[in-house]
N, C-alpha and C positions, 0 to 999 in steps of 0.2 A: 479455712486454709492458707496460711501462705503463699504464697508465690515461690519462696525460696525453698520450701518442702513438698510442695507439693510434688505426688509422684508423675513423671510423664505418659501423657495419652497415649495408650496404645494403638488407636486408631491412627494416630500421627507415626507412627515410627517408621524411618525411611523414607519419608514422603518429599518431595522437590527435586527428586533426583530423574526424573525423565522430563523432554520436554515434551507438554499435553498438559488433558485435563484430569483433575482427581477429585471426585465429587462424594461428601459425606453427609446422609441425613440425618437429622438431630431423633433419635427415637428414648422413650424414656429421658430425654434430657443430654443423653450421650450422641455421640458422632458414632454413624455407621457407615462405614466404605459402600459405595454404591457402584454395581458392577457394569462396567462398561455399555453392555446391551440396555442397559436403564438412562445412559446421558440424555439429555435432551427431554424427560419425562420428569417433569413438577408435578404433585401432588398440591392442589392448593389448601389442604390442609396443613402442610408441613413446611417444616424451615430445611433449610438445606447452604452447605459450607462449600464452595467451588476453588478452587485452588489452580490458577493457570500458572505454569511454569514458561517461559520464555528464553529464548536466547538474548544475551545481553553483549555489550561489547567488552574486547577483549576477553571473549569465550566463557565468562561470567553468565549465573544465571537471574533471570528478573522475574521476581515471584509478584503474582495480583491475585488478593483472596476478596471474595464476593461471598456473603450470605443474602439468601434470597428467601424473602418473605412471602408464602401462600396469601392471599387473601382471607383464608379463614383458621390460620394458623396461630396457638394459641399462644396470649401476650408471655406466661413462662418461657413456650419455645423459641419463639423468640429471642428473649434475653439469654438462654441458653447458647444459644446462634451467637450469637455477639459476643460475649463471652469466650467460645470457644476458638472462634477467630482468630481475638487475642492471643489465645495460648498458641495456635498454631502460628500465628506471627512469630513467635517465641521461639518456639524451634525451630524456627528459617532464621533465628539470627537476628529477628526485629528490623529486617528491611523492606518489608512487603506493602505494596500499598493494599488498604482494605474498604471495600466498596459495597456499601446496603445497597439493596436492590429489592421492589418492592412488586411484587405483580402487578402487571400492564402496565409499567412505570420503568423496566429493565434498561442499566445505559449501553448504549451502543457498543460498546465494549465488548460488554456482559455477551450481548447476542450476538456477536462476531463469532464465539465459542461454539456456537450448535446451526449449523446451516441447514438450510434454509431459516428454519425459525425453530422456537419453540412451541410448545403444546401444552399449556396448564390441563388437569386431569382432574376431575371434581372428586372429592374423597382424602383422605390420606389415612395415614399408619401411627399416627399420634395418638397419645391419652385421651379418650376424650371423641374419642372418629371413629366411627366405624370402619372395618377395611373393605378398601376399594371393591366394589365387586368386579367380576370379569368382564374386558370389555365386549361389549356388543355391537354392531353396525348399527347407526338411525342417523338419519338425517341430518346435516350441520348446514348452519349459515355460518360464514364467519368475515371477518371485516379485514383490511389489511392495509398493513400501515409502514412506510419507510421506503425509500428509494435504495438504498444498502444492505442495512439490517432488518428486517419485516417484523414488525410487531401484531402476531397474530392473533384474533380477538374472537372468541364464538359471541354473535349476537343471539336474542330470539329469532326462533325460523318464522319470519312474517314478513307480507310488503311492506309494512310500513320500518321495517328497520332498514329496508335501501334507499336511497339520496342520489342525488347527481355528481357529490363532490368526491365519493371514496370507489375504492376497489373492493369488491364483492366475492368470496367463493362460497356456490352451493353444491355441498357433496352427497352426493345421494348414491344408493347404493351400485347402479349401473353406468351414473353420468357423473363426469365432474363438469359444474358449469364456471364462468367466469365471466361476470357482470362489470363491466367497465362503465362508471356514470359518466357523463357528458361532461364531466369539468374536471375531472380524478386526472391524478400526475401520470403521466406516459411512462417514467421509469418505475412509478410501482405496478403498474401494470404489467411492466416485464418481470420484475419481482415476484408478481402472483403467478404467472407461470412455474416460476422455480417451486413455487408450494403445491403448486396443483401435482408437479410431478413427484416431490414428495408423497405427498397422500397417497396418489395413485401406486405408487410402489409400496407401499408400506400397509393399506389398508384396503386393497383392490389387487393385489399382488401383479399389478401394473399390465393389466386386460382390461379396464374399463373406456368408455368413451369419454371425449374431452369437446366443448363448446366452448366458444368465446362471445357472449354475447353484448352487442355495445347499447348502450343509451340512446335516446333517439332516433337509431337507424330506424327506417322506414320501411325496410323490404320486409314483406309477410315471409320467413325462413320457417320452415318447420322446426329449429331448433330453439328461435324464439319463440313459439309458438308453446313448444314443450317446457320450455324453460318456465313462462307467465301462468299456464296451467297447473304447477307443481304451487303456484301460489294461490291457485281458484281463479283464475283469469288476470287479464291483463287491466289495469289502471292505472291513471297517473300518479307518479311515486312523488312525495313530497319536497319539499324542500329539509334542507337537513338543519337538524337544530343542533346546536354548538353545546357539546358537554366538558366538562374538565379532561378529559381526553384528549380533545382537541385544540387546549392553551397551549400555545410556545411560553416557555418560559422563556424572558430576556436576560442579561447579565446585568447585572444592575454595579455601582461603581461601588470597587471591592472597600468593606469595614474590617477592622482587625480590632480581636479581641485576646487577652490572655484568660485564661483557666486555671483558676487556684480552690482546690475544693470544690470545684462544679460550680465553681459563683465565674462570669463573666465580666470583664471588667476593660472597660475602650481603652486601648494603646493611643491613639491619635491616627493623624487623617493621613500622615506619609509614612507610604509603604517599600521599607526598604529591606532587604537581607538583612542586613546587620543587626536591626533590632529583632531579631527572632534568636533568643537565648538558647544554648542548648540543655539545659536543664529545664526546662519548661514548655507548655504546652500554648498553643494558641487554635484561636478558631478565626476564618477566612471568611466572610457571608458573602458570598456574591450573585446573592439572588437566584438566580436557578440553579446552582451548585452551592454546597458549602464545604469547606475544608478545613480537616482538623490536622496541625502540622505540632509533629512530636519531636522536640529535641533527642538528639541520640544518648543523652545520661540521663532520661527521665526513669524511675520506677514502670514498673508493669500497671502494679496498682494505681498509679497516677493517669498514665493510657488507659485504662479504663473508664478511669470517671470522667478522663475527655471527653469520649464517644459517647457517654451515657449526658453527657452534660450540652454535645452539639444534638443529642436527641430530643432532649430538654428545650431546647432553642429553637429548634423547627417546628415542632409541637405549639409552643408559647405564642409564637408568630403568624399561626393560624398559616403554615404555609402549604401550597399544593401536595400532592403524592408523588407528585414527580419531582420534586425538590431533592435533588441527589447529595447525601454525604459520604464524602470520599475523604480517608487518612492517610497521610502520609509523614514519612520519617524523614529526617534531617538529614542532607546529601541522596535521596531517592525521590526529589520532588518527580512530581510529571509536569508535562510542559502545559499542559492548562491551567496546572495550581503558579504555574513562574510567569504565565502568560499574563499575571493580573499586576505584575511590577513591571516599572519600565525597564528594568535589566536586571540579571541578574549574573553577577560574575561568579565566572569559574572560580571553582575551589575543589582542596583533595578533599573528600568526606570518607574514602577508602578505609583509613586509618580506625575511623570511629565505627565503621561497617563493621571490621576485620575484627575490632575490641569486643562488638556486642557476640557476634559470632564463636570468639573464643568465648566469652564468658556461658554462652549457650552449650559449647561443645564441652565444657568444664562439668555444669551442673548435668547434663547427658550421660556422661561418665560415670559421676557421680551415683546415679540412679542406676547402672546397669545398662541405660542405651547406648544406642550404636551412635557415633559419630561419621558414619558412612553419609551422611545428609547433608554434613555440613562443606561438602567437598565442594570447588568448582568446579565448569564444565571443560572438556580440553579445549586448547586453545588451538585453532587449525593454523599452522605454519603450510609455508611453499605455495600459498594459494596463487591461480593463477588467471586472471581474469581474462572476460570473454572479450575474444581480439577477432578484428577482420580478418578476410581473405589474405593471403600473402600475395596473392598474384594479379594486385590490384594496379591502378596506374595514379602516380603520386604527381601533383600541380601544386605551383607554390607563386605566388606573388606578392612582390612588395608594397608598400604603400607609399606613393612619392607626390605629394601634394592631391590634385581632385583625380590623381588614376592609380592605376597598380600596373606595374611593371612585372614583367615576369622574370622568375629568378633563372637563369642559367641551367640545364640539368646537371652538369658535373658540381653547382653550386647548392642543391636541394638538399637540404639536411643544416645547411648554416642559417641559424636566425642572430642579428646582432641587438643588443639588449636597448637600441636606440630607434630600433624601430616598430614599426606593424606590419602584420603579414596575413593572407588569406591561403589558406590549403586546401586540396579540393584531394578526397582520395575516390576514385570509382573503382568500384570493383564488383564481382559477376555476382549476382544473385540467384537462388534455385526457382522462385517465383517470378522474378522480371529479368528482364535483361540485364540492367545494371542497378545499382543501389549505390547511394552518396554521401561522405561524410565529410561535411565542409563546416570549417573552422576559421574563425580568426584570431590569431596569435599578440597578444599586446606586448611588448618589450618593458621592460620596469623604467626603463626610462625613457620609454617613447614620448613625444607631443601630445597633448589633448588633442589636438584637431586631426591629428593622426589615426587618434584610436578611435575619434567621431565617423570618419572618411572609413577607417576599415569596415564599422557595423553597417556602415549606408548600404557600401559596395556588395558589403557579404549577404545583404538582405534582397540585395539586386540580384544576384546571381541565384538565389534560393530561390526567387519569384520565379526568372527566366527557366529555372527547374521544375516548374508547378507545383512549387515549396515541396517535392519530397525528400529531399537534403535534408538528413540530421545537422542542426546548424547551431555550432559549438561556440563558446568566449571561452579563451584560455588565457590564461596568466604566465608570463614567465616564472618561474619554479613551482607552477601547480599544474605542470603538464599532465594529463590520465594516462595510463598505460598505452589505449587505441592509439593516441596520438602519437606516441615517442615510437611506437611500433612500427608507424606507417615509415621513417626514415632509420636506414639503416646506413651508416650512423645517423645520431641526431649531436650537434652541436652549438651552444651558445656562448656566442662573444662580445666582447666589448664594446663601445661603441655603438655607429650606424653611418648607412650609405645613403640615407634619403636626401633629398635637398634639403627636407624641412629640418632633419636634426642638424646636418651642416651648418645652415645658417644661424640656426638658436644659438649653437657652442661658436662660432664667430660671433656671432652677436653678445653674446654674454663674454668675451674672452678666456674660455675657458679651454683647458689645454688638456683634448680632450683628444685621444688617435686610438680611430677603430682599428682592430686587428688586422695585418697585414703580413703575407708571407717570411718580410724580414725582420718582425719588433721580436722584442722578448716579449713572448706571452708562457703562462703557465698556467695549463688546462687539468682539470679535475677529471676522474674519470669515476662516474655514477654505475653500478648495477653491472651485472652479465648478462640477464635474458636479454630477451628478446623486445619487452615490456618494460624495462629500465633502465637499459647501457645506453643512460644519456653522460655527455661531456658539456663542461661550462670551465670558463675563464674565468680564475679569479685571479687577484693582485700577485704579481711575482717576487714573493718576500716568503721569507723560510716558514715564518708563521703559520703561512695557508697551509703546509704539511699533514698530513694524518698520516701513522703508523699502519694504519688500515685500508688503508686506499693507495692507488695506482695515478701518476702524475706525469705528463707531457710538459718538459720544457723546452721551449724554442726559442734560441738564443742565433739569430743569423741564420747562419749555413748547418748547423749542429742543430740535433736532437735529441735531447736526453728523454729515456723513460726510467723514472725513478721507481720504485714498486717499496711500500713499506715492508716490515718484519712481521707481518699480520696480513698481508694481503693476498689473495690467490693469484694461481695462473690463470685462472679464465680471465681475472681484471686485465694480467698482463697483456694478455690473446687481445682484449678488447681494446686496449691502451695503442697495440701496435695496427689494428685495423684502423681506429682512428687517428692516427699516422700518416698512413697509408694516404686516406682520405683528406688532410689538411695541406699534401705538400709529396706530392705521389713521386716514389721514386725515392724515398729519402731514406738515409742507412742511422736507423736507431741505434743509438750508445745506452746498452744499459746501466742503470743506477740504481745496485741495491743500497737498502737503509745502512749506513753505518760506513759505507764504501765511495762516497761521491768525492769525485777529484774536486779541484781547487777550482776550475772550468766552471761547473755546477752551481756552488756556491758564489762565485763570482758574480755571475749572471743574475743571481735573484737578492742581488746587495748582501752576502754574508751570511755566515751561519747562526742560526740563533733556534731558541727553544719551540718544539712545536708538538700538539696534542696527540697521546695515543689513543683517546676514547672514540668509541663508535659513533656513530651518526646512525640517531633512531629515527629510520625515515619510515616501518609498515605503515600503512594506514587501515585502522581498523572499518570493516562496511560496517553499517547497522542502516540496513532499508527502513523507512517509514513513507509513505502514501499520507498526503493529505488533499483537502478540498480545499476552497478558503473562498472569503466573503467580505465582506466590505457592512461595516455597522453602521448605525445611524448618523452616529459621528464623523463616518468618512474615514474609521480606522481599519487597516487591513489587519483581519484575522484570519486562523486557521483552524483545523478541527480535522483529528487523525481516523483515517478509514484502518479500524483494529484488522489484524490476521488478513491484510489484503489479498485479493486475487486477480487476477485478468477481467474476471467477472464485475471489478469495482470501475473499472475501465469505461465510461457511461460515453456513446458518441455525443451527446449534449453538452459536456462538461469540460473545463479545464480543470487536470489535478498535477500536483507536484509529489514529488517521486523523490525526498531526500537520503544518500546513502552514506550521508556525511564525507563519503570521497568525490562524491560528484550529487548535481543537482539537475532533477528534468522536470522539464515544464510538459507534459503530454497535452495535445491537442486534441477533441473530438472532431468530427468529420462535419457534426450538424450544430459547432458552435459559430454564433456572429461573426463574419468575415472580421468586423474590428474591434471583436475582442481576441482573434486569430494574431491579428499585426501587433496585437500588446502581449505575448508571452513571455517576451525578458522583461518587460515592465516588471510584469506581477514574479516572475522569475528572482529578479532584482529586491524586490518588496520583503518576500520571504527570505532570501539573503540576511537581509536588512536585520528581519526579526530575530530570525534564528542566530546570529553571529550575537546581537544582546544576550539571549536567554539559555542558547547553547554553547556559547562558543565555537559555532561553526565559522571558520576562515571564511573571512569577506571577498576571497578569490580562488574559491571554492571552484571547480569547472562546471560552465550552467547551460544544457544544453536546450532545444526548444524540437520535440519530439510527434511526428504529424500522425493520426489515426490510420496505419494501412500501411505504414513506413516505418515501422521500430526494428532498431537495429540488434544487433546478438546485445550488446553492451546494455541496451534500456529491459529487453524480455531474459535477459539472466536471473533477474530478479524475480520472474513468476515462474507458475507451470503453464508453458506456453503452447496454447492452441492458436497455429495461425488459420486454420476455416474460421473461428471468432474474429480475430484481426480481417481477416478481408469481407467477412457479411457484410451485406449493403442493408440502408434501412434505420431508422430512430430505433432507439431500446428495446421498444415493443417487438417489431416485427422482427427483429435480430434475434432477440430470447425467442420467439415462435418460429424461425426456421429452423434454430438449431436445435429446440429442444422438440419438435415436432413436422420436420420437414419441411426442404424448403420448397414445396406445392404451396404449401400453409402462408407462408412471407408471402409469396409469389402474388397470390388472391388477395393476400391483405393491402399490397400495395396499389392493384390495381385499383379494388372497392375504397382503398382509402383519400383517391384521386380528386374525390367530388364529398369528403363526407366533412366538411366546412361548410354545409350550403347555410346559407340564411335567409328571412325575408319571403321573396316573392317565388324563389328557387327551391324552396323548403316546403311552402306551401304544397307549390304545384306536385312538387314528389309525393309528397301526402296523398294526396287526390289520386296520384296514379298508382301508388299502392292499397287506396280503399278502393279504385276501379279492380287493379287484380285482384283483390281477395274475394270481391264479390261475383267477381265475372271470370272464374280459372280460364276457361275455353281461350280468352282474349289474350291471356298473358302466356310466357315461356311455362313449359312445362315441367313438375318440381324436376332435380337432378337424381332426387333419391327416390324416385314413384317404383325404379323396379328392387329396391331393399326389402329384402323380408321385413328388418326391422320398421322401417316406415312405413309399409305397409298395414302396419299393427296400430300405428297409430294416426293414422291418416284422417280418420273422421274427427279424432279429439284436435289433432293439427287445424284441421280446416277452420272451425269453430272458433278456437284459439287466432287462429290470422285472421279473421274479420275482425274479432276483437280488439286486437293488438292495431290493425289499421285504423278502426275509428278512434280508438284512445291517441294514437299517435296523431291524427291530424286535429283533436283536443290539444295536446301536446305540446304542437309546434305555435298553436293559436294563443297557448298562455301561460306557457315558459318566460321564466325571466331571461333576458340575453347575457350568459355567464360564457367565459371563456375556459379551457382548461387552464389549470396552472401546472407552472413545472413543478414546483416545489410546494408543500407545505407552507414552510416555515414563511412567516412573515417578513424575515431578513433577506435584504438583499445580497445577491451574489454579485449585481450589476457590476462593472467597476467603470469607477469617474475617470478611470483612463480615456475609455471607449465613450465619448460624450453621444447621449442621446439611443445608444444602442440598446435595442429591447432583447432582454435574456427572455423572455417569456416563449417557451419551446414550444409548447404547444397552442400559441395562440397565431402561428403559422401554418400552410395548411399543409407543407413539407412533413408535417409531424402529427397528420392526420391518420386516424387508426384504420383499423378492418372493420368491415360489418361483422356480421355471424358467421364465425367459423365452426367448422365440424373437425375437430382431430382423432385420426387415425391412432389407436394404440401404438405406443413407441416399442420399439423392437429390442435398441440397446441404447441407454440412457448415456450422457457424456458425465464426468466427474473432474475435478479439478485434483486428486489425488496425485502420487508420484509415479503411479504407474495406468496408463490408458490403453485404450484402441485395443482388446483383447489378452490386456493382464490383469489376472486376478490375483488381488492380494486381501490376505485374511487379518485380523485382527491386529497381529505382528508384522505384518510386513512382508511377510513369506509368498510367494504366489504358490498357486493350486493349477494341476494339468497344465504344467509348461515343459518340455524340453529342456534339460539342463546340458552346457558343455562347457569346456574348461577354461580357464581364463587364459591359457596360452591360446586356444583358437577365438578367444572373443575379445582381446588385444586386438588395436586398431592397425594396429603394425604387426600383426601378427602373421609369420609365414606359412601357417597353415589354417588360415580364415572360413569362419564359419557362414554358409550361405542361409537364405532363407528366413532372416528376424528382423525387427525392429533393430536399426544398427542404431538410433537414438536412445534407444535404452539395451545397452549393451549386458551393464550389469545385471536386470532381471533373470539373465540366463544362467547364471551361477547358482549351486546349491547355495545351501543357506551356511554350511561348514565352509565353501570355500570362499563366499561372499567374509565371512570372518575373519578371515585369514588374508585379506587379499587389502580389505579396505578398513578392516581394525574396528570395525563393529556392526550390528546385526542389521538386517533389511531394516526391520520396524525403524529405527533411529537413523537410519540414512535418509527414509521417505519422510519420516518427519522434519530435517533440515529443509530451510529454505531453497530453492531452484537452484539460488545463484550457487549456494554452495555445496551441492551436488554437484553440479559441473564441475568445480575446483575439486572435486577428489575424482572426478571421472578423467577428467586430464591427467591429473598426478599419476594416477592408476592407466593409460593409457585407454581407457573407456569408451572415449569422447568421439 
């Protein structure tokens, strides 16, 4: 049946209306919606379609469609899933990115929807498969891979499945064990703890014990013995045998082909955006990933044929199963697709997208389907960004040669475009005595040597404060709200006051005069709020005026306040404030547009035409988190961390947060010192890349943020938990403390101090452990001797301890000399900027791990949802078992304030009805918003 006459699939009615995940299972070759309670459970014999709806720029929605194929699914069902994916895309206006997901080789983006992991289940409901039997508990052994998105795979329950390089989870009826291979990744160990918590809550009702067993540790502890008894006793485990799962596909030099009638034809070696025609489909082969690019005016049948051609191409090349296939539509290309091109010039693609949506809407209307699903998300107006405390202290220095000169207090807030400045804002903090916001500001006409000196002196100031300040680079005209809010008011003036700038002007013979109180100056007033009320000196000519703005005209002893017919009273009030700042005590003469005096026009060279159009100054924030690495050719590349949270900020890493309004380089505590010093160079490399591919401004504010000193302008993009931010230790030790108590983490750190022993020391430890196991009277008493549970297993445990000690000594004498790797990837993340700096985290003793741990049952687990610490939330975002208060009581500036609540979550105490009335959305919709948008709403309605 042709696409034009096919009836709309009933299962896809009204899809894509809410931010979140929607799933369909293919049953009898038709999509059947899956209830939320079943999300994350995938049967190996089935095929699924997953739609992820995310917020995009300008309030629109961004769609990703994945079709997941279980290893036992039939070819027919897999084909049905692929075809239905194309039909779902058509319903969404033909602009979704499509991904093929094979069981065991899922993309990071797909896995990010299901935290901490997915667990494929044997069986299926498709034709030809028996119905899944009711689940009953059985002991299982899993292998965990991935430091941010875990790939959990069940392996045979056998000692031979264990190795020294991976992390394993043994799930028994009464206890869950984590086995850390001696050479395993520290960050994988940390993520495995999250999986254990998930298994404990889901299959053990949160009551079972947990133990961590470290490979190669020589102490003969009861839990280690208990672990090995389950496997029939201790024996040396074998070296890892590499499998297809361990092969990391590398990107190859991209090759592009056109697709015509499912046949591929090479296009040439040069990759250019302009070579892609909008009525054709193309295949871009990058080795690890194969892209299908679809022109926006192609037909649905051509798009289906292109996807089939990609499948055939991968199969004909005998590619590994981990090869990804991704289909992108013109105008909605992903970062990973565009990164294969040297540049990707910006261009308007919305017209094509809206054209496609209009055609689909017309088709739906013709077929009697609703078009509600075709609307865009609501754009949030009047967003107030996170600002610093207002009772801080601002200090400013002007760069003058090789020194910095303090700016007098009465002139703080004046910036000259020919100079560079260092600003330090010190403000009180609830956790520490003081926090710091340190920036260097670069005027658009400043000298290069002054810019370099500003960087050097700002870095020196940061180091003198032990690296605690947020360190920012600010270009003139790109000042962020937090910077502007410090100075009330902030005025940018022409010229420069530094000796270097004055000498440059004199040497070049330029007729440049800096602003002074007696000169003729025209100053434009921009914004009326505390975070955007900046004034800028412009050319003193009539063409600089704008009917939507207010201007100050200084002419000798006179000061005119010109206000356009479309300007506001608030703008006039800000203008009067700035006039007083520039010339205290001056009498301002008002000049309304159309009533100007001849003296006004004479001062600016006569009356001329000027614009009445509003200047678009709104910045749309669109946060994305990235890791980075340098490939084998030394090229800087990034990978996105999808659906990011605070847990993705790993203490051993440097990450980049791009909000489109600013770029942050976050530096973990355990990053190598040389790498820490290169944070700004890394940030600049990212900005260069994003400028060429994403149209990011090359002068976007750039910040360096260190772990434990994150400011509100950074934390507002996360559901921030200060406890996580201040935890000590490596990733594994931090996670151990957060999930299972501080005592365990302290014990882990104490034990880890000697965990990297080798050679004679290790052999001596092994002999001591052997002596202790066979002569218990000579050693310390078992800490669990008084425990009833321990007494039941003491007999068995003693034998296993002896076996473990003997085997441990054998292992020391025969094991290969390997060090734990931080990343299983073969790609180097070492920055060429830090020559010779090792990035092998686990190679250092400070990253040594704990010995065997016994973990007590967890009473209250943490989560990253919108409501925490006692706030219960159902599937719709509504709270249960909570006292409710009126909006008037909950307001931050209420005359009758409520007490005894969590003041960071005032909105949670509103009834569902009042929540909807005040914030204009349901609680469920609110808590699906990013944290920074939640805060913006709360500030707007006085609930922050």
